[in-house]
N, C-alpha and C positions, 0 to 999 in steps of 0.2 A: 659242499656237495662231494660225495664219495667218488673214488676212482671208478671208471667205467667197468673194469673187470670185477669190482665188488658189488655191482648192482644186479639185482635179480628183478624179475617182473613183479614179484610180490613186494619187494622193497620199494619199487617205484610207486606202486598203487598205494602203499602205506604212506609214503612221503607226500604224495599228491593229496590224499585224504586229510592228512595232518594240516597241510597248507590251506586246503578248502575250508576246514573247520575254523582256522584262524581268520580267513577272509570273512566268513559268516559272522563271527563274533565282532570283527572290526566294522563290518557294515552296520550291525546293530548299534554299535557305539557311535558311528557317524550319524545315524538317524536321530539318536538322542541329542547329539550336539546340534544337528540341524534344527531341531525343535527349539533349543535354547537360542540359537542365532535368529530364528524367525521372530521370536518374542522380542529380542533386543532391537532388531531392525524395525519391527512394527512400533515399539514403544518410542524409539528415537527418530522415527521417520527417516531412516537412512536410505540411500539409494542402493537398492539390492541389485540393480542391473550392473552398476559399476563394480560392486563386490563380486558378482558372478563372473564378470569378464576377468577381473584380477585373479580369481581363484582358478579359472581355466588356464590362464597363462602360467601360473605357478605349477599346475599339474603337468603342463606341457614341458616346462623346464625340467621337472623331476624325471619325466619319462625319457627325455633326451639324455640327461645325465646318467640314467641307468641303461642307456642304449636299448630302449624299449620303444615300441610303436606309439608315438605321441598322438596319432589320430585315434587309435583305440582308446587311449586314456581320456582324450577329449570327449569322445562319444559316450564312454562309460560314465564320466562325471556328469555330462548333460543328462543322461538317462536317469541317474540316481536322483538328481535334483528335480527333474520333471516328474519322476515317479513319486517322490516325497511330496511335492506340491499338489499333485493330482490326488493322491490318496489322503492327504490331510487338509483338504479344503474345508473351510467353514461355509457350509451351504446354508 
């Protein structure tokens, strides 16, 4: 991150947009991996509830180590999984 005196409003907008783009690309990649994980869980009859709880605990630890709001990360992770499962149901 550049020094405060070097930052202009335009630079900030550019950097935020750059990060937002990376977030979107990373979310797309997460959803591809979630599809693979769902297949493996279904094929091997794994307990997805236990896996989900472990995943949330790992995300919380990462958030805490980054000095970031772990509640936000928890809710975001839950939302992403809920969204994925709701949008990709086999009706």
